[in-house]
PDB file of N, CA, C and O in Angstrom:
ATOM      1  N   UNK A   1       0.919  -0.951  -0.063  1.00  0.00           N
ATOM      2  CA  UNK A   1       0.005  -0.047   0.132  1.00  0.00           C
ATOM      3  C   UNK A   1       0.921   1.389   0.183  1.00  0.00           C
ATOM      4  O   UNK A   1       0.639   2.348  -0.536  1.00  0.00           O
ATOM      5  N   UNK A   2       1.657   1.391   0.803  1.00  0.00           N
ATOM      6  CA  UNK A   2       2.833   2.303   0.662  1.00  0.00           C
ATOM      7  C   UNK A   2       3.483   2.717  -0.483  1.00  0.00           C
ATOM      8  O   UNK A   2       3.488   3.879  -0.891  1.00  0.00           O
ATOM      9  N   UNK A   3       4.197   1.494  -1.162  1.00  0.00           N
ATOM     10  CA  UNK A   3       4.649   1.520  -2.612  1.00  0.00           C
ATOM     11  C   UNK A   3       3.601   2.232  -3.340  1.00  0.00           C
ATOM     12  O   UNK A   3       3.767   3.339  -3.853  1.00  0.00           O
ATOM     13  N   UNK A   4       2.391   1.480  -3.369  1.00  0.00           N
ATOM     14  CA  UNK A   4       1.390   2.285  -4.214  1.00  0.00           C
ATOM     15  C   UNK A   4       1.196   3.857  -4.207  1.00  0.00           C
ATOM     16  O   UNK A   4       1.117   4.587  -5.195  1.00  0.00           O
ATOM     17  N   UNK A   5       1.132   4.245  -2.749  1.00  0.00           N
ATOM     18  CA  UNK A   5       0.934   5.485  -2.631  1.00  0.00           C
ATOM     19  C   UNK A   5       2.289   6.544  -3.091  1.00  0.00           C
ATOM     20  O   UNK A   5       2.063   7.726  -3.348  1.00  0.00           O
ATOM     21  N   UNK A   6       3.443   6.075  -3.147  1.00  0.00           N
ATOM     22  CA  UNK A   6       4.603   6.551  -3.337  1.00  0.00           C
ATOM     23  C   UNK A   6       4.572   6.514  -4.947  1.00  0.00           C
ATOM     24  O   UNK A   6       4.847   7.547  -5.557  1.00  0.00           O
ATOM     25  N   UNK A   7       4.310   5.583  -5.495  1.00  0.00           N
ATOM     26  CA  UNK A   7       4.228   5.612  -6.907  1.00  0.00           C
ATOM     27  C   UNK A   7       3.009   6.738  -7.501  1.00  0.00           C
ATOM     28  O   UNK A   7       3.246   7.482  -8.453  1.00  0.00           O
ATOM     29  N   UNK A   8       2.059   6.727  -6.978  1.00  0.00           N
ATOM     30  CA  UNK A   8       1.220   7.792  -7.305  1.00  0.00           C
ATOM     31  C   UNK A   8       1.551   8.816  -7.042  1.00  0.00           C
ATOM     32  O   UNK A   8       1.653   9.574  -8.006  1.00  0.00           O
ATOM     33  N   UNK A   9       1.855   9.333  -5.804  1.00  0.00           N
ATOM     34  CA  UNK A   9       2.400  10.538  -5.779  1.00  0.00           C
ATOM     35  C   UNK A   9       3.565  10.924  -6.650  1.00  0.00           C
ATOM     36  O   UNK A   9       3.391  11.912  -7.363  1.00  0.00           O
ATOM     37  N   UNK A  10       4.738  10.298  -6.709  1.00  0.00           N
ATOM     38  CA  UNK A  10       5.569  10.284  -7.592  1.00  0.00           C
ATOM     39  C   UNK A  10       5.171  10.523  -8.925  1.00  0.00           C
ATOM     40  O   UNK A  10       5.801  11.485  -9.364  1.00  0.00           O
ATOM     41  N   UNK A  11       4.329  10.012  -9.812  1.00  0.00           N
ATOM     42  CA  UNK A  11       3.460  10.605 -11.094  1.00  0.00           C
ATOM     43  C   UNK A  11       3.438  11.886 -10.970  1.00  0.00           C
ATOM     44  O   UNK A  11       4.245  12.473 -11.690  1.00  0.00           O
ATOM     45  N   UNK A  12       2.719  12.590 -10.229  1.00  0.00           N
ATOM     46  CA  UNK A  12       2.343  13.794 -10.117  1.00  0.00           C
ATOM     47  C   UNK A  12       3.447  14.599 -10.102  1.00  0.00           C
ATOM     48  O   UNK A  12       3.587  15.595 -10.812  1.00  0.00           O
ATOM     49  N   UNK A  13       4.226  14.188  -9.313  1.00  0.00           N
ATOM     50  CA  UNK A  13       5.355  15.154  -8.843  1.00  0.00           C
ATOM     51  C   UNK A  13       6.391  15.122 -10.214  1.00  0.00           C
ATOM     52  O   UNK A  13       7.105  16.088 -10.481  1.00  0.00           O
ATOM     53  N   UNK A  14       6.372  14.173 -10.843  1.00  0.00           N
ATOM     54  CA  UNK A  14       7.361  14.275 -12.029  1.00  0.00           C
ATOM     55  C   UNK A  14       6.794  15.109 -13.050  1.00  0.00           C
ATOM     56  O   UNK A  14       7.499  15.706 -13.863  1.00  0.00           O
ATOM     57  N   UNK A  15       5.369  15.178 -13.030  1.00  0.00           N
ATOM     58  CA  UNK A  15       4.759  16.105 -14.297  1.00  0.00           C
ATOM     59  C   UNK A  15       4.551  17.415 -13.687  1.00  0.00           C
ATOM     60  O   UNK A  15       3.855  18.224 -14.300  1.00  0.00           O
ATOM     61  N   UNK A  16       5.162  17.794 -12.342  1.00  0.00           N
ATOM     62  CA  UNK A  16       4.839  19.055 -11.864  1.00  0.00           C
ATOM     63  C   UNK A  16       3.091  18.983 -11.933  1.00  0.00           C
ATOM     64  O   UNK A  16       2.546  19.753 -12.724  1.00  0.00           O
ATOM     65  N   UNK A  17       2.438  18.281 -11.302  1.00  0.00           N
ATOM     66  CA  UNK A  17       0.748  18.822 -11.456  1.00  0.00           C
ATOM     67  C   UNK A  17       0.760  18.367  -9.820  1.00  0.00           C
ATOM     68  O   UNK A  17       1.487  17.610  -9.177  1.00  0.00           O
ATOM     69  N   UNK A  18      -0.555  19.313  -9.426  1.00  0.00           N
ATOM     70  CA  UNK A  18      -0.857  18.876  -8.029  1.00  0.00           C
ATOM     71  C   UNK A  18      -1.376  17.795  -7.855  1.00  0.00           C
ATOM     72  O   UNK A  18      -1.983  17.273  -8.791  1.00  0.00           O
ATOM     73  N   UNK A  19      -1.280  17.164  -6.615  1.00  0.00           N
ATOM     74  CA  UNK A  19      -1.541  15.961  -6.331  1.00  0.00           C
ATOM     75  C   UNK A  19      -3.102  15.938  -6.033  1.00  0.00           C
ATOM     76  O   UNK A  19      -3.515  16.669  -5.134  1.00  0.00           O
ATOM     77  N   UNK A  20      -4.068  15.070  -6.798  1.00  0.00           N
ATOM     78  CA  UNK A  20      -5.397  15.113  -6.602  1.00  0.00           C
ATOM     79  C   UNK A  20      -5.579  13.124  -6.963  1.00  0.00           C
ATOM     80  O   UNK A  20      -5.228  12.372  -7.872  1.00  0.00           O
ATOM     81  N   UNK A  21      -6.256  12.992  -5.759  1.00  0.00           N
ATOM     82  CA  UNK A  21      -6.598  11.555  -5.668  1.00  0.00           C
ATOM     83  C   UNK A  21      -7.583  11.163  -7.024  1.00  0.00           C
ATOM     84  O   UNK A  21      -8.589  11.734  -7.445  1.00  0.00           O
ATOM     85  N   UNK A  22      -7.049  10.258  -7.398  1.00  0.00           N
ATOM     86  CA  UNK A  22      -7.617   9.496  -8.701  1.00  0.00           C
ATOM     87  C   UNK A  22      -7.541   7.948  -8.577  1.00  0.00           C
ATOM     88  O   UNK A  22      -6.570   7.203  -8.707  1.00  0.00           O
ATOM     89  N   UNK A  23      -8.964   7.648  -8.261  1.00  0.00           N
ATOM     90  CA  UNK A  23      -9.175   6.298  -8.062  1.00  0.00           C
ATOM     91  C   UNK A  23      -8.413   5.336  -9.000  1.00  0.00           C
ATOM     92  O   UNK A  23      -7.694   4.512  -8.435  1.00  0.00           O
ATOM     93  N   UNK A  24      -8.467   5.317 -10.399  1.00  0.00           N
ATOM     94  CA  UNK A  24      -8.022   4.629 -11.451  1.00  0.00           C
ATOM     95  C   UNK A  24      -6.489   4.622 -11.239  1.00  0.00           C
ATOM     96  O   UNK A  24      -5.913   3.535 -11.203  1.00  0.00           O
ATOM     97  N   UNK A  25      -5.855   5.678 -11.108  1.00  0.00           N
ATOM     98  CA  UNK A  25      -4.426   5.978 -11.069  1.00  0.00           C
ATOM     99  C   UNK A  25      -3.800   5.078  -9.750  1.00  0.00           C
ATOM    100  O   UNK A  25      -2.688   4.552  -9.781  1.00  0.00           O
ATOM    101  N   UNK A  26      -4.609   5.018  -8.751  1.00  0.00           N
ATOM    102  CA  UNK A  26      -4.231   4.525  -7.411  1.00  0.00           C
ATOM    103  C   UNK A  26      -4.083   2.744  -7.576  1.00  0.00           C
ATOM    104  O   UNK A  26      -3.241   1.897  -7.279  1.00  0.00           O
ATOM    105  N   UNK A  27      -5.508   2.775  -8.266  1.00  0.00           N
ATOM    106  CA  UNK A  27      -5.844   1.153  -8.649  1.00  0.00           C
ATOM    107  C   UNK A  27      -4.545   0.673  -9.409  1.00  0.00           C
ATOM    108  O   UNK A  27      -3.767  -0.163  -8.950  1.00  0.00           O
ATOM    109  N   UNK A  28      -4.410   1.295 -10.603  1.00  0.00           N
ATOM    110  CA  UNK A  28      -3.176   0.920 -11.239  1.00  0.00           C
ATOM    111  C   UNK A  28      -1.718   0.887 -10.460  1.00  0.00           C
ATOM    112  O   UNK A  28      -0.885  -0.007 -10.610  1.00  0.00           O
ATOM    113  N   UNK A  29      -1.623   1.642  -9.895  1.00  0.00           N
ATOM    114  CA  UNK A  29      -0.353   1.679  -8.931  1.00  0.00           C
ATOM    115  C   UNK A  29      -0.195   0.578  -7.862  1.00  0.00           C
ATOM    116  O   UNK A  29       0.893   0.068  -7.595  1.00  0.00           O
ATOM    117  N   UNK A  30      -1.510   0.206  -7.196  1.00  0.00           N
ATOM    118  CA  UNK A  30      -1.730  -0.754  -6.286  1.00  0.00           C
ATOM    119  C   UNK A  30      -1.314  -2.339  -7.347  1.00  0.00           C
ATOM    120  O   UNK A  30      -0.560  -3.243  -6.984  1.00  0.00           O
ATOM    121  N   UNK A  31      -2.009  -2.269  -8.567  1.00  0.00           N
ATOM    122  CA  UNK A  31      -1.670  -3.867  -9.117  1.00  0.00           C
ATOM    123  C   UNK A  31      -0.260  -3.759  -9.220  1.00  0.00           C
ATOM    124  O   UNK A  31       0.346  -4.736  -8.781  1.00  0.00           O
ATOM    125  N   UNK A  32       0.628  -2.564  -9.817  1.00  0.00           N
ATOM    126  CA  UNK A  32       2.147  -2.671 -10.103  1.00  0.00           C
ATOM    127  C   UNK A  32       3.005  -3.106  -8.669  1.00  0.00           C
ATOM    128  O   UNK A  32       4.042  -3.766  -8.589  1.00  0.00           O
ATOM    129  N   UNK A  33       2.143  -2.459  -7.515  1.00  0.00           N
ATOM    130  CA  UNK A  33       3.251  -2.989  -6.481  1.00  0.00           C
ATOM    131  C   UNK A  33       2.800  -4.432  -6.029  1.00  0.00           C
ATOM    132  O   UNK A  33       3.694  -5.194  -5.659  1.00  0.00           O
ATOM    133  N   UNK A  34       1.609  -4.838  -6.026  1.00  0.00           N
ATOM    134  CA  UNK A  34       1.235  -6.055  -5.693  1.00  0.00           C
ATOM    135  C   UNK A  34       2.054  -7.161  -6.700  1.00  0.00           C
ATOM    136  O   UNK A  34       2.678  -8.090  -6.187  1.00  0.00           O
ATOM    137  N   UNK A  35       1.999  -6.988  -8.111  1.00  0.00           N
ATOM    138  CA  UNK A  35       2.845  -7.968  -8.727  1.00  0.00           C
ATOM    139  C   UNK A  35       4.272  -7.717  -8.308  1.00  0.00           C
ATOM    140  O   UNK A  35       4.969  -8.675  -7.973  1.00  0.00           O
ATOM    141  N   UNK A  36       4.763  -6.454  -8.306  1.00  0.00           N
ATOM    142  CA  UNK A  36       6.180  -6.470  -7.524  1.00  0.00           C
ATOM    143  C   UNK A  36       6.424  -7.134  -6.567  1.00  0.00           C
ATOM    144  O   UNK A  36       7.414  -7.860  -6.655  1.00  0.00           O
ATOM    145  N   UNK A  37       5.730  -7.147  -5.451  1.00  0.00           N
ATOM    146  CA  UNK A  37       5.989  -8.125  -4.348  1.00  0.00           C
ATOM    147  C   UNK A  37       5.805  -9.231  -4.066  1.00  0.00           C
ATOM    148  O   UNK A  37       6.293  -9.880  -3.140  1.00  0.00           O
ATOM    149  N   UNK A  38       4.774  -9.658  -5.185  1.00  0.00           N
ATOM    150  CA  UNK A  38       4.697 -10.976  -5.750  1.00  0.00           C
ATOM    151  C   UNK A  38       5.982 -11.390  -6.078  1.00  0.00           C
ATOM    152  O   UNK A  38       6.650 -12.171  -5.402  1.00  0.00           O
ATOM    153  N   UNK A  39       6.353 -10.825  -7.197  1.00  0.00           N
ATOM    154  CA  UNK A  39       7.687 -11.564  -8.138  1.00  0.00           C
ATOM    155  C   UNK A  39       8.954 -11.346  -6.948  1.00  0.00           C
ATOM    156  O   UNK A  39       9.943 -12.060  -7.114  1.00  0.00           O
ATOM    157  N   UNK A  40       8.961 -10.514  -5.912  1.00  0.00           N
ATOM    158  CA  UNK A  40      10.064 -10.623  -5.024  1.00  0.00           C
ATOM    159  C   UNK A  40      10.154 -11.982  -4.236  1.00  0.00           C
ATOM    160  O   UNK A  40      11.234 -12.391  -3.809  1.00  0.00           O
ATOM    161  N   UNK A  41       9.095 -12.593  -4.078  1.00  0.00           N
ATOM    162  CA  UNK A  41       8.881 -13.647  -3.099  1.00  0.00           C
ATOM    163  C   UNK A  41       9.008 -15.198  -4.225  1.00  0.00           C
ATOM    164  O   UNK A  41       8.975 -16.351  -3.795  1.00  0.00           O
ATOM    165  N   UNK A  42       9.137 -14.846  -5.531  1.00  0.00           N
ATOM    166  CA  UNK A  42       9.155 -15.902  -6.208  1.00  0.00           C
ATOM    167  C   UNK A  42      10.865 -16.258  -6.824  1.00  0.00           C
ATOM    168  O   UNK A  42      11.743 -15.480  -7.197  1.00  0.00           O
ATOM    169  N   UNK A  43      10.842 -17.818  -6.723  1.00  0.00           N
ATOM    170  CA  UNK A  43      12.228 -18.101  -7.345  1.00  0.00           C
ATOM    171  C   UNK A  43      12.421 -17.734  -9.119  1.00  0.00           C
ATOM    172  O   UNK A  43      11.440 -17.274  -9.703  1.00  0.00           O
ATOM    173  N   UNK A  44      13.355 -17.902  -9.674  1.00  0.00           N
ATOM    174  CA  UNK A  44      13.498 -17.695 -10.938  1.00  0.00           C
ATOM    175  C   UNK A  44      12.489 -18.549 -11.841  1.00  0.00           C
ATOM    176  O   UNK A  44      11.831 -18.031 -12.744  1.00  0.00           O
ATOM    177  N   UNK A  45      12.436 -19.801 -11.536  1.00  0.00           N
ATOM    178  CA  UNK A  45      11.535 -20.504 -12.236  1.00  0.00           C
ATOM    179  C   UNK A  45      10.197 -20.352 -12.053  1.00  0.00           C
ATOM    180  O   UNK A  45       9.470 -20.443 -13.042  1.00  0.00           O
ATOM    181  N   UNK A  46       9.643 -20.097 -10.779  1.00  0.00           N
ATOM    182  CA  UNK A  46       8.081 -19.408 -10.827  1.00  0.00           C
ATOM    183  C   UNK A  46       7.766 -18.220 -11.518  1.00  0.00           C
ATOM    184  O   UNK A  46       6.719 -17.987 -12.122  1.00  0.00           O
ATOM    185  N   UNK A  47       9.079 -17.238 -11.340  1.00  0.00           N
ATOM    186  CA  UNK A  47       8.853 -15.881 -12.300  1.00  0.00           C
ATOM    187  C   UNK A  47       8.992 -16.045 -13.681  1.00  0.00           C
ATOM    188  O   UNK A  47       8.786 -15.080 -14.417  1.00  0.00           O
ATOM    189  N   UNK A  48       9.377 -17.353 -14.226  1.00  0.00           N
ATOM    190  CA  UNK A  48       9.266 -17.378 -15.641  1.00  0.00           C
ATOM    191  C   UNK A  48       7.887 -18.067 -16.201  1.00  0.00           C
ATOM    192  O   UNK A  48       7.393 -17.919 -17.319  1.00  0.00           O
ATOM    193  N   UNK A  49       7.406 -18.863 -15.111  1.00  0.00           N
ATOM    194  CA  UNK A  49       6.110 -19.430 -15.141  1.00  0.00           C
ATOM    195  C   UNK A  49       4.913 -18.466 -15.113  1.00  0.00           C
ATOM    196  O   UNK A  49       3.840 -18.600 -15.700  1.00  0.00           O
ATOM    197  N   UNK A  50       5.239 -17.657 -14.464  1.00  0.00           N
ATOM    198  CA  UNK A  50       4.355 -16.504 -14.335  1.00  0.00           C
ATOM    199  C   UNK A  50       4.096 -15.824 -15.172  1.00  0.00           C
ATOM    200  O   UNK A  50       2.955 -15.430 -15.415  1.00  0.00           O
ATOM    201  N   UNK A  51       5.429 -15.450 -15.994  1.00  0.00           N
ATOM    202  CA  UNK A  51       5.730 -14.441 -17.154  1.00  0.00           C
ATOM    203  C   UNK A  51       4.905 -15.388 -18.258  1.00  0.00           C
ATOM    204  O   UNK A  51       4.017 -14.843 -18.914  1.00  0.00           O
ATOM    205  N   UNK A  52       5.135 -16.503 -18.422  1.00  0.00           N
ATOM    206  CA  UNK A  52       4.698 -17.183 -19.666  1.00  0.00           C
ATOM    207  C   UNK A  52       3.113 -17.201 -19.596  1.00  0.00           C
ATOM    208  O   UNK A  52       2.501 -17.018 -20.648  1.00  0.00           O
ATOM    209  N   UNK A  53       2.297 -17.445 -18.219  1.00  0.00           N
ATOM    210  CA  UNK A  53       1.385 -17.333 -18.287  1.00  0.00           C
ATOM    211  C   UNK A  53       0.465 -15.843 -18.300  1.00  0.00           C
ATOM    212  O   UNK A  53      -0.714 -15.695 -18.622  1.00  0.00           O
ATOM    213  N   UNK A  54       1.207 -15.077 -17.949  1.00  0.00           N
ATOM    214  CA  UNK A  54       0.505 -13.649 -18.321  1.00  0.00           C
ATOM    215  C   UNK A  54       0.621 -13.571 -19.980  1.00  0.00           C
ATOM    216  O   UNK A  54      -0.349 -13.183 -20.632  1.00  0.00           O
ATOM    217  N   UNK A  55       1.759 -13.928 -20.567  1.00  0.00           N
ATOM    218  CA  UNK A  55       1.988 -13.668 -22.000  1.00  0.00           C
ATOM    219  C   UNK A  55       0.739 -14.445 -22.587  1.00  0.00           C
ATOM    220  O   UNK A  55       0.040 -13.874 -23.424  1.00  0.00           O
ATOM    221  N   UNK A  56       0.495 -15.492 -22.250  1.00  0.00           N
ATOM    222  CA  UNK A  56      -0.628 -16.478 -22.756  1.00  0.00           C
ATOM    223  C   UNK A  56      -2.054 -15.785 -22.707  1.00  0.00           C
ATOM    224  O   UNK A  56      -2.835 -15.730 -23.658  1.00  0.00           O
ATOM    225  N   UNK A  57      -2.266 -15.253 -21.411  1.00  0.00           N
ATOM    226  CA  UNK A  57      -3.448 -14.399 -21.218  1.00  0.00           C
ATOM    227  C   UNK A  57      -3.528 -13.072 -22.186  1.00  0.00           C
ATOM    228  O   UNK A  57      -4.607 -12.595 -22.538  1.00  0.00           O
ATOM    229  N   UNK A  58      -2.242 -12.530 -22.575  1.00  0.00           N
ATOM    230  CA  UNK A  58      -2.215 -11.169 -23.104  1.00  0.00           C
ATOM    231  C   UNK A  58      -2.341 -11.402 -24.946  1.00  0.00           C
ATOM    232  O   UNK A  58      -2.405 -10.513 -25.795  1.00  0.00           O
ATOM    233  N   UNK A  59      -2.345 -12.801 -25.135  1.00  0.00           N
ATOM    234  CA  UNK A  59      -2.326 -13.314 -26.505  1.00  0.00           C
ATOM    235  C   UNK A  59      -3.788 -13.145 -27.177  1.00  0.00           C
ATOM    236  O   UNK A  59      -4.025 -12.836 -28.345  1.00  0.00           O
ATOM    237  N   UNK A  60      -4.859 -13.473 -25.972  1.00  0.00           N
ATOM    238  CA  UNK A  60      -6.148 -13.396 -26.395  1.00  0.00           C
ATOM    239  C   UNK A  60      -6.769 -11.941 -26.600  1.00  0.00           C
ATOM    240  O   UNK A  60      -7.934 -11.844 -26.987  1.00  0.00           O
ATOM    241  N   UNK A  61      -6.039 -10.873 -26.357  1.00  0.00           N
ATOM    242  CA  UNK A  61      -6.194  -9.658 -26.667  1.00  0.00           C
ATOM    243  C   UNK A  61      -5.792  -9.012 -28.323  1.00  0.00           C
ATOM    244  O   UNK A  61      -6.098  -7.963 -28.890  1.00  0.00           O
ATOM    245  N   UNK A  62      -5.105 -10.005 -28.662  1.00  0.00           N
ATOM    246  CA  UNK A  62      -4.290  -9.674 -29.873  1.00  0.00           C
ATOM    247  C   UNK A  62      -5.395  -9.124 -31.263  1.00  0.00           C
ATOM    248  O   UNK A  62      -6.539  -9.487 -30.989  1.00  0.00           O
ATOM    249  N   UNK A  63      -5.365  -8.661 -32.105  1.00  0.00           N
ATOM    250  CA  UNK A  63      -6.005  -8.511 -33.229  1.00  0.00           C
ATOM    251  C   UNK A  63      -6.565  -9.952 -34.015  1.00  0.00           C
ATOM    252  O   UNK A  63      -5.822 -10.928 -34.111  1.00  0.00           O
ATOM    253  N   UNK A  64      -7.615  -9.952 -34.424  1.00  0.00           N
ATOM    254  CA  UNK A  64      -8.007 -11.339 -34.934  1.00  0.00           C
ATOM    255  C   UNK A  64      -7.358 -11.575 -36.481  1.00  0.00           C
ATOM    256  O   UNK A  64      -7.527 -12.560 -37.199  1.00  0.00           O
ATOM    257  N   UNK A  65      -6.620 -10.448 -36.745  1.00  0.00           N
ATOM    258  CA  UNK A  65      -5.694 -10.777 -37.849  1.00  0.00           C
ATOM    259  C   UNK A  65      -4.648 -11.454 -37.874  1.00  0.00           C
ATOM    260  O   UNK A  65      -4.250 -11.971 -38.917  1.00  0.00           O
ATOM    261  N   UNK A  66      -3.792 -11.609 -36.312  1.00  0.00           N
ATOM    262  CA  UNK A  66      -2.604 -12.150 -36.106  1.00  0.00           C
ATOM    263  C   UNK A  66      -2.929 -13.672 -35.905  1.00  0.00           C
ATOM    264  O   UNK A  66      -3.949 -14.035 -35.321  1.00  0.00           O
ATOM    265  N   UNK A  67      -2.144 -14.407 -36.344  1.00  0.00           N
ATOM    266  CA  UNK A  67      -2.258 -15.665 -35.653  1.00  0.00           C
ATOM    267  C   UNK A  67      -1.494 -16.175 -34.818  1.00  0.00           C
ATOM    268  O   UNK A  67      -0.311 -16.490 -34.952  1.00  0.00           O
ATOM    269  N   UNK A  68      -2.330 -16.284 -33.721  1.00  0.00           N
ATOM    270  CA  UNK A  68      -1.619 -16.639 -32.145  1.00  0.00           C
ATOM    271  C   UNK A  68      -1.473 -17.853 -31.783  1.00  0.00           C
ATOM    272  O   UNK A  68      -1.130 -18.061 -30.619  1.00  0.00           O
ATOM    273  N   UNK A  69      -1.693 -18.963 -32.681  1.00  0.00           N
ATOM    274  CA  UNK A  69      -1.790 -20.700 -32.454  1.00  0.00           C
ATOM    275  C   UNK A  69      -0.076 -21.043 -32.260  1.00  0.00           C
ATOM    276  O   UNK A  69       0.552 -21.587 -31.352  1.00  0.00           O
ATOM    277  N   UNK A  70       0.203 -20.631 -33.166  1.00  0.00           N
ATOM    278  CA  UNK A  70       1.828 -21.006 -33.379  1.00  0.00           C
ATOM    279  C   UNK A  70       2.488 -20.435 -31.898  1.00  0.00           C
ATOM    280  O   UNK A  70       3.031 -21.205 -31.107  1.00  0.00           O
ATOM    281  N   UNK A  71       2.358 -19.008 -31.660  1.00  0.00           N
ATOM    282  CA  UNK A  71       2.904 -18.577 -30.334  1.00  0.00           C
ATOM    283  C   UNK A  71       2.343 -19.010 -29.206  1.00  0.00           C
ATOM    284  O   UNK A  71       3.092 -19.167 -28.242  1.00  0.00           O
ATOM    285  N   UNK A  72       1.058 -19.272 -29.077  1.00  0.00           N
ATOM    286  CA  UNK A  72       0.517 -20.039 -28.059  1.00  0.00           C
ATOM    287  C   UNK A  72       1.158 -21.351 -27.678  1.00  0.00           C
ATOM    288  O   UNK A  72       1.582 -21.618 -26.553  1.00  0.00           O
ATOM    289  N   UNK A  73       1.183 -22.084 -28.657  1.00  0.00           N
ATOM    290  CA  UNK A  73       1.662 -23.613 -28.584  1.00  0.00           C
ATOM    291  C   UNK A  73       3.420 -23.473 -28.143  1.00  0.00           C
ATOM    292  O   UNK A  73       3.902 -24.153 -27.237  1.00  0.00           O
ATOM    293  N   UNK A  74       4.002 -22.756 -28.730  1.00  0.00           N
ATOM    294  CA  UNK A  74       5.569 -22.486 -28.309  1.00  0.00           C
ATOM    295  C   UNK A  74       5.357 -22.109 -26.553  1.00  0.00           C
ATOM    296  O   UNK A  74       5.796 -22.925 -25.742  1.00  0.00           O
ATOM    297  N   UNK A  75       4.820 -21.121 -26.169  1.00  0.00           N
ATOM    298  CA  UNK A  75       4.662 -20.909 -24.801  1.00  0.00           C
ATOM    299  C   UNK A  75       4.163 -22.141 -24.078  1.00  0.00           C
ATOM    300  O   UNK A  75       4.831 -22.587 -23.145  1.00  0.00           O
ATOM    301  N   UNK A  76       3.085 -22.692 -24.430  1.00  0.00           N
ATOM    302  CA  UNK A  76       2.798 -23.977 -23.567  1.00  0.00           C
ATOM    303  C   UNK A  76       3.512 -24.769 -23.438  1.00  0.00           C
ATOM    304  O   UNK A  76       3.517 -25.435 -22.403  1.00  0.00           O
ATOM    305  N   UNK A  77       4.543 -25.028 -24.636  1.00  0.00           N
ATOM    306  CA  UNK A  77       5.782 -26.361 -24.508  1.00  0.00           C
ATOM    307  C   UNK A  77       6.817 -25.555 -23.635  1.00  0.00           C
ATOM    308  O   UNK A  77       7.531 -26.250 -22.913  1.00  0.00           O
ATOM    309  N   UNK A  78       6.994 -24.260 -23.596  1.00  0.00           N
ATOM    310  CA  UNK A  78       7.802 -23.479 -22.552  1.00  0.00           C
ATOM    311  C   UNK A  78       7.453 -24.164 -21.027  1.00  0.00           C
ATOM    312  O   UNK A  78       8.203 -24.785 -20.273  1.00  0.00           O
ATOM    313  N   UNK A  79       6.001 -23.799 -20.878  1.00  0.00           N
ATOM    314  CA  UNK A  79       5.578 -24.190 -19.690  1.00  0.00           C
ATOM    315  C   UNK A  79       5.528 -25.636 -19.051  1.00  0.00           C
ATOM    316  O   UNK A  79       5.756 -25.948 -17.882  1.00  0.00           O
ATOM    317  N   UNK A  80       5.138 -26.512 -20.217  1.00  0.00           N
ATOM    318  CA  UNK A  80       5.644 -27.879 -20.092  1.00  0.00           C
ATOM    319  C   UNK A  80       6.992 -28.241 -19.560  1.00  0.00           C
ATOM    320  O   UNK A  80       7.156 -29.054 -18.650  1.00  0.00           O
ATOM    321  N   UNK A  81       7.904 -27.626 -20.144  1.00  0.00           N
ATOM    322  CA  UNK A  81       9.364 -28.146 -19.931  1.00  0.00           C
ATOM    323  C   UNK A  81       9.661 -27.608 -18.367  1.00  0.00           C
ATOM    324  O   UNK A  81      10.144 -28.275 -17.452  1.00  0.00           O
ATOM    325  N   UNK A  82       9.206 -26.129 -18.328  1.00  0.00           N
ATOM    326  CA  UNK A  82       9.367 -25.823 -16.686  1.00  0.00           C
ATOM    327  C   UNK A  82       9.002 -26.698 -15.809  1.00  0.00           C
ATOM    328  O   UNK A  82       9.613 -27.040 -14.797  1.00  0.00           O
ATOM    329  N   UNK A  83       7.949 -27.081 -16.217  1.00  0.00           N
ATOM    330  CA  UNK A  83       6.972 -28.300 -15.185  1.00  0.00           C
ATOM    331  C   UNK A  83       7.325 -29.373 -14.829  1.00  0.00           C
ATOM    332  O   UNK A  83       6.973 -29.965 -13.808  1.00  0.00           O
ATOM    333  N   UNK A  84       8.289 -29.831 -15.906  1.00  0.00           N
ATOM    334  CA  UNK A  84       9.237 -31.066 -15.742  1.00  0.00           C
ATOM    335  C   UNK A  84      10.622 -31.345 -15.096  1.00  0.00           C
ATOM    336  O   UNK A  84      11.109 -32.474 -15.143  1.00  0.00           O
TER     337      UNK A  84
END
């Protein structure tokens, strides 16, 4: 929570803006702080698994013109290799 507040205040300070609480900015800062805290407690293999899963989730938001099947299959193969 402290990291999120610091990040939000730093955002306004770097842009020389008066600090005005914005719920969506703070929500984004909380999300970033939570992910950073979670990543600190993981070992390198867990970090890589987490990153691969996020990348697979992000593929669903790509344009329909982009073929994601090969990329998804390669990411899933990497996950299987890490799990073994």
